[in-house]
N, C-alpha and C positions, 0 to 999 in steps of 0.2 A: 250328500253335503260335509260329512264325516271326512270325507276321505280326501276332500278337496282339503280344510284343515288343518288333518291330519300332513297333506302333502305338502302345505306351504309353511307348517311349523319342522317342518325335516328338514327342506329347503335354508327356512332364515337359520339353523341351530348349521347347517351345513357351512355357509355362506360366511361365519362367524367365524366358525373354527378354523377355513383355508385361508380366509384372507388376509390375515396375518401371520407374518414370518419373523424369525428368530432373527435380530444382528448382532447374533454374536459371534456368527460366522466372517464380520464383512473385519477389516485390520486395516488403517490408516499405513502407511508407509511412512516412517520419521527419518527427513533428514539427517547426517548428525550434523551438530552447530558446528564444527570445524571441516565441515564441506562445503556447509550451507552459506558462513558467512563471507568469504573469497568472492562466491558467486555474487550475493551482496552490492559487498561490497565494489564493485568491476560496474555492477549493473548501476551504482550509485554514482560514482566519477566519471562513467560514461555519460550519463545525466546536468550534470554539475556542469561539465564541458558543453555539450546541446544544447544549455537552456539559457535562457537572462528574466532577472524583472525588470520592472520598468523604473528603474532607479533616481534614470531621470527628472520624475516626478516628485523626487524626492529632493529637490536639489533646491528650490526655494521657497518651501514648505518652511510658513514661521513653527518655532516648536510648542507653541499653543492651538495648531492647528494640528488636528490628526485623520480628517476626513480622507488621507487620497488609502485605496485599494493597493494591495501589492499583488499586479499580474505577471504569473509567468508569460516567458513564449518559445519557442525551440528559437534557434540559431540563425537564423536562416533568413535568405529574402531580404528586408528594410533592415532586418536584426545583426546582418550578418559580419558588420565591423562595431559592435557592440561586444559589453567587457563579460565573457561567461560566469555563469554562476561560480562556477573554479574559479577562478583568476581574484574573487573577493573572501574567497574566505581563508581560517584560517587553519586549520591543520591540528590536534591536536594527538597525540598516546594515551593510550592509557595503556598497563602493562599489570592482566590479572593472571587467570594460568591460561589465558590468549594474550592474541597483544591487539586493541579495538583497536581502533580510529574514531573522530569524535569531530565531524564539522562545523564550525560557525559561522556562518554568515555576518561578516560587518558589521558593523551598525552605521544606521542610514545615513542619519542627520550628519 
């Protein structure tokens, strides 16, 4: 009986000491901002050029009725003749240490 208790105690201590590893060895690679910014901007512009929102639902909405939801969809199929988000935005450039772009969707009402 004593041997069983000692065996379980030793197994328990062994499991506690070996189950957790130090996380100090893991490092996440961080992409430099000057490398990542153009990649993100290219992806954003591609999205804006290939998607629409339901702007037609906002055309006849009274100013005091805000019960219309914005719905995004791709510019394919029945939507292929609609105006893309890219055609409805205003682009502003901000020069800090790097050049940044802000895309503003024109006012919907």
